[in-house]
C-alpha positions as CSV (number, residue, x, y, z in Angstrom):
1,X,123.1,187.7,109.0
2,X,120.3,187.9,107.1
3,X,122.3,186.5,104.2
4,X,122.5,183.2,106.2
5,X,125.1,181.3,107.5
6,X,128.9,182.3,106.9
7,X,132.0,180.7,108.3
8,X,135.8,181.1,107.6
9,X,138.1,177.8,107.4
10,X,142.3,178.3,107.3
11,X,143.7,175.7,105.2
12,X,147.3,174.4,105.6
13,X,147.5,174.4,102.1
14,X,148.2,178.0,101.5
15,X,144.4,179.0,100.9
16,X,141.0,179.8,102.8
17,X,137.8,178.5,102.7
18,X,134.9,180.7,103.1
19,X,131.0,179.0,103.4
20,X,127.8,179.7,103.0
21,X,124.2,178.1,103.6
22,X,120.6,178.9,104.6
23,X,119.7,179.4,107.8
24,X,118.4,177.0,109.9
25,X,115.1,177.3,111.2
26,X,115.8,174.6,114.2
27,X,119.3,175.6,115.2
28,X,120.4,172.6,114.9
29,X,122.9,172.5,112.6
30,X,122.5,168.8,111.1
31,X,121.5,169.8,107.5
32,X,122.3,172.9,105.9
33,X,120.6,173.7,102.7
34,X,121.8,175.8,99.3
35,X,125.4,175.7,100.5
36,X,127.7,177.7,98.8
37,X,131.7,176.6,99.5
38,X,134.2,178.8,98.0
39,X,138.2,178.2,98.0
40,X,140.5,181.3,97.8
41,X,144.2,181.7,98.0
42,X,146.0,183.5,101.0
43,X,145.5,186.9,98.2
44,X,141.6,186.2,98.0
45,X,142.3,184.6,94.6
46,X,139.4,182.4,93.2
47,X,140.5,178.6,92.8
48,X,137.0,176.9,93.0
49,X,133.3,177.1,93.9
50,X,130.9,174.4,95.0
51,X,127.2,174.7,95.0
52,X,125.4,171.8,97.2
53,X,121.7,171.0,97.5
54,X,122.4,169.8,100.9
55,X,124.7,169.2,103.3
56,X,124.4,166.4,106.3
57,X,126.7,167.1,109.4
58,X,128.5,164.6,110.7
59,X,131.0,165.9,112.5
60,X,133.8,167.4,110.7
61,X,133.0,165.4,107.5
62,X,129.9,167.2,106.0
63,X,128.1,164.4,103.0
64,X,127.1,167.1,100.2
65,X,123.5,166.3,98.3
66,X,123.7,167.1,94.4
67,X,126.7,169.4,94.0
68,X,128.2,171.3,91.1
69,X,132.0,172.2,91.3
70,X,132.8,174.7,89.4
71,X,136.4,176.6,88.6
72,X,138.0,178.3,85.4
73,X,138.4,175.3,83.2
74,X,135.0,172.7,83.5
75,X,131.7,171.9,85.9
76,X,131.6,168.9,87.3
77,X,128.6,167.1,89.0
78,X,128.4,165.2,91.6
79,X,125.1,163.2,93.3
80,X,126.7,162.5,96.1
81,X,130.0,164.1,97.7
82,X,132.0,164.0,101.2
83,X,133.6,167.8,102.3
84,X,135.9,167.7,105.2
85,X,136.3,170.4,107.7
86,X,138.4,171.8,110.5
87,X,134.7,173.6,111.2
88,X,132.8,171.9,114.6
89,X,129.5,172.9,114.9
90,X,129.6,172.3,118.5
91,X,131.5,174.6,119.1
92,X,129.8,177.1,117.7
93,X,126.7,176.4,119.2
94,X,127.9,176.8,122.3
95,X,129.5,179.8,121.5
96,X,126.5,181.6,120.0
97,X,124.1,180.2,123.3
98,X,126.8,180.4,126.1
99,X,128.9,183.4,125.4
100,X,128.6,184.5,128.6
101,X,129.4,181.0,130.9
102,X,133.2,180.6,130.0
103,X,135.6,181.8,132.3
104,X,138.2,184.8,132.3
105,X,140.8,181.8,132.2
106,X,139.6,179.9,129.0
107,X,137.8,183.1,127.0
108,X,140.8,184.2,125.4
109,X,141.7,181.0,124.1
110,X,137.7,180.8,122.9
111,X,138.0,184.2,121.3
112,X,141.2,183.1,118.9
113,X,139.1,179.9,118.2
114,X,135.6,181.9,117.1
115,X,137.7,183.8,115.1
116,X,138.9,181.4,113.3
117,X,135.3,180.6,111.9
118,X,135.4,184.2,110.5
119,X,133.6,185.6,113.2
120,X,134.5,188.9,115.0
121,X,133.7,187.4,118.7
122,X,132.6,190.5,120.0
123,X,130.0,189.0,122.6
124,X,132.9,187.2,124.2
125,X,135.2,190.1,123.8
126,X,132.8,192.1,125.6
127,X,132.5,189.0,128.2
128,X,136.4,189.3,128.7
129,X,137.2,193.0,129.0
130,X,133.9,192.5,131.4
131,X,135.7,190.2,133.8
132,X,138.2,192.2,133.8
133,X,136.9,195.9,134.5
134,X,134.5,194.5,137.3
135,X,137.0,194.8,140.1
136,X,137.6,198.4,138.9
137,X,133.8,199.0,139.3
138,X,133.1,197.1,142.4
139,X,136.0,199.4,144.3
140,X,134.1,202.5,142.5
141,X,130.8,201.6,144.2
142,X,132.7,201.2,147.3
143,X,134.0,204.5,147.4
144,X,130.7,206.1,146.0
145,X,129.1,204.5,149.1
146,X,131.6,205.5,151.4
147,X,130.6,208.8,150.2
148,X,127.1,208.2,151.2
149,X,127.8,207.1,154.5
150,X,130.6,210.3,155.6
151,X,128.1,212.9,154.4
152,X,125.2,211.0,156.1
153,X,122.8,214.5,157.4
154,X,121.0,212.9,160.0
155,X,118.4,216.1,159.1
156,X,117.3,214.1,155.9
157,X,115.3,211.7,155.5
158,X,117.3,208.2,155.7
159,X,114.7,206.5,153.7
160,X,114.9,209.2,151.0
161,X,119.1,208.8,151.0
162,X,119.0,204.9,150.3
163,X,117.0,206.2,147.6
164,X,119.3,208.4,146.3
165,X,122.0,205.8,146.1
166,X,120.0,203.1,144.4
167,X,118.8,205.5,142.2
168,X,122.5,206.3,141.4
169,X,123.8,202.8,141.1
170,X,120.6,202.0,138.7
171,X,121.8,205.0,136.3
172,X,125.1,203.6,136.5
173,X,124.6,200.0,135.2
174,X,122.6,202.0,132.5
175,X,125.2,204.3,131.2
176,X,127.6,201.0,131.2
177,X,124.7,199.0,129.0
178,X,124.5,202.1,126.7
179,X,128.1,202.8,126.4
180,X,128.5,198.9,125.2
181,X,125.3,199.4,122.3
182,X,127.5,201.7,120.9
183,X,130.5,199.7,120.8
184,X,128.5,196.8,119.1
185,X,126.7,199.2,117.0
186,X,130.3,200.6,115.7
187,X,129.9,204.1,117.5
188,X,133.1,203.6,119.8
189,X,135.9,201.0,119.7
190,X,134.3,198.0,121.5
191,X,136.9,197.2,124.1
192,X,136.7,201.3,125.1
193,X,132.6,201.3,125.8
194,X,133.2,198.8,128.3
195,X,136.2,200.2,130.1
196,X,135.2,203.8,129.8
197,X,132.1,204.3,132.1
198,X,133.8,202.1,134.5
199,X,136.8,204.3,134.5
200,X,134.6,207.5,134.5
201,X,132.9,206.3,138.0
202,X,136.2,205.5,139.0
203,X,137.7,209.1,138.8
204,X,134.6,210.8,139.7
205,X,134.3,208.5,143.0
206,X,137.8,208.8,144.1
207,X,138.1,212.6,143.6
208,X,134.8,212.5,145.2
209,X,136.0,211.2,148.2
210,X,139.6,213.4,148.2
211,X,138.0,215.8,148.2
212,X,135.9,214.8,151.6
213,X,138.9,213.7,153.3
214,X,140.5,217.8,152.4
215,X,137.7,219.2,154.1
C-alpha cells in the first residue's frame, strides 16, 4: 500500500503479529527497511512492539539491525536480533507476480495461505471464480453463435453479419471486465462481479434460443 508493506502472522501461543516495513524498490524482499512489528493478543490487546532499522531476510529467519523492543514496562535495545517468522516471501512473490498461473485444483489452498498473511487475496478469488464460470460463459457464447446461424439471412451481407457477431462478443467481454473492476472497487460483491455478467448472458442467450425454436 502507499504506507508500505503490511503482513500478518498467526502464532500458536494465542497471539498474532502485524508487520509493517517500507516498500522495497527492487521488490526482491531480501532486505527490508524501517520495520515495525506489533505483537497482539487474539483480542487485539497490545503486548509489545519492535522498531528496527533494517531486516535481512534469510528463509523464515530475519536478522534485525538496531532494534528497540517496547512494552508497557520497559524499552530494550538490541544491535543485532534474530526474529523467527513463518512468513515465506518466496510464496508471497509468486502470488503477487503469478496470480493467474495457479490451477483450479490448487488455487483454493493458495487463497487460504495468502489470507493467513493478512491479505484478502482478491486476485486469486477472481481467478478461481473465472475458472468456475468459464464453462457457462463458453456455453452461452455457443448459444449466441447458434442464434446467428439459425437466423442467418442471405439477403444480408455475410460480412456485416460476421461484424455484428464479433462486435457482440467484444461487448460481452468488455462488460465482464467492467463488472470485475466494480467488484475490485468494492461497488458490488467480488464473487458476484465475476458471475453476474456470465449468468445474464447465459439467461438471455437461452431465452432467445428457446424463442426461436418455438416459432
